[in-house]
N, C-alpha and C positions, 0 to 999 in steps of 0.2 A: 167637597170632592173636586179633584183637579180636572181641568179640561185638556191637559196634554196627554196625548196617547203615549202609552209606554212602548218602547222599541222591543220587537221580538228578540228573544234571547238567541244569540248565535250558537249554532251547534258546536260542540267541542271538536277540535281538529285531531285527526289521527296522527300518531307519531310516525315519522318516516323510518322504513326498514333499511338502515345503513349497515353495510358490511364493514366490520372493523378493518382498519388499514393494517396490512401485514407488517410485521416487524422487519427491520433491516436484515436480520439474520436469515429470515425466510426468503427474502428477495435475493440475497446472495446465493442461497442454495438453489433456487430456481434458475438463476443465470448459469450456474455451474452445470446443471443438468442439460440445459439447452445447448451450451457450448460442447459438452461431451457428446451429445447426440449428433451435432453437426460434424464433429471430428470423425466419428464412426462412419458416417455417410461418405465423407471425403476419402477416408482410407479405403473403403470398399470400392469406390469409383476408380481410384488410382490403381488398386490391385487388378481390377477387371481390365483396365486399359493396358497395363503391363503384360498381362497374360495374352491379350489379343494381339499385341505387337510382337511378342516373343517368337523366334523362329521355331518351326515345327521340328519334331524329332525325326531325323532322317531314318532311324531304324524303323519307326512306325510306318513312315511313308513307304519305305522300300518293301515292307512286309505286306502292304496293301490292306491293312486293317487299322481300326481306330484304337485297339487295345494296346496299352503300354507293354513294352517288352521287358524281360527280366534284366536286372542290372548285372554288372560283372560279378557281384557277390552271390548272385543266385546260382543254383545248380543249372548247368547247361542242359537245355532240352535237346531232343533229337527228333528228326522227322521220321515218318514211317520207314523210310529207306535206311535209317540208321546214321545218316550223315548229320553233323552238328547243325543246329539252327543257324541259317545264314545271317540272321539279323544280330545274333550275339555269338560270334565265333569264339571258341575257347582259345586261350593262349596256346600257341604252338608248343607241343611238348619237346623236350630235349631228345636228341637222337639216342636211341637205345643201343648201346654198344655191347649189350649182353644177349641180344636175340639169337646170335649164332656163336658157336664155339670157335675160338681161335687156336685150339689145341687138337681138336679132332681132325684127322687128315681127310675125312669125308665131308667136312664143312666147307662151304664156299668161302668162308672167312678165315680158314686156317692160315696161320702165319708161320712160314718156314724160312729160317735164315741160319746163319752160322752158329747161333746159340740155341736154335730150336729145331732139332731133327724131327723128322716124321716119326710117329709112333703108331704102328711098328715101322721100322726103317724100310722094310720091303713092302710097304702098303701098295695095293693096286686097286684102282677104282672099279666099281661094279657096273657102271652105266656108260662105258665108253661108246661113243657114237661117231659113225663115219660122216665126213663132211664133203659136199660137192665143191671143194675149193682146190685149185691146182697146187702142186708142191714142186719144189726145186729138184726133188729126186724122183718124181713121177709116180709115187705110190699114193694110195688113199690115206688121208690124215684122220686122226682120231683125237677127240677131246671128250670130257664128260658132257652129258647131254645138255645141261643148261648153257655151258660155255660154247658147245658146238652150234647150238641153235642161234645164240647171240652173234657168234663170229660169222656165220653164214649170212645172217641178215645184215650185218655191218658191212661186209665186203660187197654185197650186192648193192647196198645203198651207195657206197663209194663209187662203184662203177656207174650207177645211174646218174650220179651228180657230176662226175668228172670225165667219164668215158675212158678212164684208165683202169688198171687192174691191180689187184693185190694177190700174192701167193704166199704159201707157208714155207718157211725155212726149217722150222722144227716144231713138232707138236708134242703129244704125249710120249714120254719115255719111261720105261719100266726101270726098276732098280738095277737089273742086269744090264740094260742098255746104258744107264748112267755110269755104271762101272767102266764100260768101254769108252764112253765119251770123255770122262774125266781123265782116265789113264792116257788117252790120246793127247789131251792138252798138257798133261804133265810131261809126257815124252817129248813134245815139241817145244815147250816154253819153260819147263821147270815148274816145280810145285808152287812156288810163291806167285809166279805170274798166272799159273793155272787157277789158283784160288781166287784171283780177281775176275776171272772170266767164266769159270765153270764151277757149279756146285758139286761138292762131294756126294757120292751115292748116299741116299737116305736124307739128304738136305735139299734136294732139287724141287723147285716148283713144278717142273715138267712132270715129275712123278705123280703129282696130284691130279693131273689131267685138266688143270685149270689155267695153264700157261702156254703161250704160243709165241714163236719168233716169226715175224712177218717181214716181207720184202716186196719190192715192186715186181711187176710182171710185164716186160722182161726184168730180170733181176739187176739191181744196181745198188751198190753199197751194202750188200748183204753182210750182216754181223759186223758192221763198221759204224762208227759214230756219224759218218756222213749221211747215213740213212735218215737222220733227223732233219736234214735239209732237203730231202726229196719231196715231191708232191705228196707221196703216200705217207711219209713220216710226219710231215706238217699237219696233214688232215687227221691222222690218227691221234696225234698229241692233242689236237683241239676237240675232237669229236668222240673218241673211243668211250668216254665215260657214259655217253647216252645209251650205250649198249651194255654197260656194266663192266668195262675194262679200264684198268689203270696202267699207266706207264710205271712198271714196278721199280726200275732202277734209274731214277732221274739223275740229271747232271749235277755234279758238285755235292752229292749226298753219299758218296762212297763210305765216309766215316760212320754213317748210319746203317746202310744196307750191307756193306762189305763187298759190293760189286761195282765195277766200273760202269760208267754211263752206257746204258743199252737202250737206245731209242727204238729198237726193234722188238723188245721183250714186253709183251702185254699180259697182264694177269686178270682173269675174270674174278670179280668179287660181287657181282650183282649190281643192278642199276641203282638201288637205294644207297649202298655204301659208296659206290663210285661217284654218284652225284653229290653226296655229303662231303666227300673229300675234295671234289672239284670246287664246290661252293665255299668251303672253308679255307681252301688253299693249302691243306695238309697233303704232302706229296707221298709219304711213305706209310706203310702199315705200322711200322714200329712207332712212328711219331703219333699216329692217330690213336693207337691203343695204349700208348704210354709204356711201351716195352723198352728194354735196354737196347742201346745201339749195339750192332753186331759186326764190327769191323773185322774180327778175326774169330776163328774157331777156338773153342775152349781147349786148354792144354789137355 
């Protein structure tokens, strides 16, 4: 029997739990996912920064609310009062040239010239109204009510601004009165010259009750071209449109209107049309409505 003690047997070692090393393909895929995630984060941060620095929409600020306003392609909304939404005003519509007749003698837009007689030729307005404006012949003048009211207000404003006065040289004339006036011009100047100065009966704007001949008070340059150079003539040519009047027979447009320059002859067409003609620079009704020029009467 041996005297050497035997060594105790060493317990067996447990194998280590090692995770298998990923392949190169898996590593590349993980790197791609990490990079993509980083890119998404950067893009989100940049977008937020751009939105924060962008200028605010003036339309929203002006409206006083944080809600976005309709774009131009959206249907325009209206306020309870019916006016267009101030934050998204619609495009201004074109001027409607058809809202009043240019043929009906009772229309404030009726166009009467040497090719366009009144129909009927003996038309008489139904709403003639007296005006508190002095006349060169001392009688009470009359125009149709809208023209009478506008002319009264205009002459009062002129006096308030300048301290000067305007009076009427000629107002409404009936068909029968125009017969006398025209025949008087023919007798004194001959028909050719009369036709440049006075309309034939049935063709006169005075017969519509919408036209008036004006002069200073005291009178100066009555029914003469020099009236255009008087304080009254200058003021009227500049301001009459504000009350709905146009200078019906402008200088150098006889080939269109058929009448000589008459700086005293003003025609009421209403503020809307008078303003449109003033703003667009169109001087005659014939040009504005696309009508033929009327230098002469039809044979």
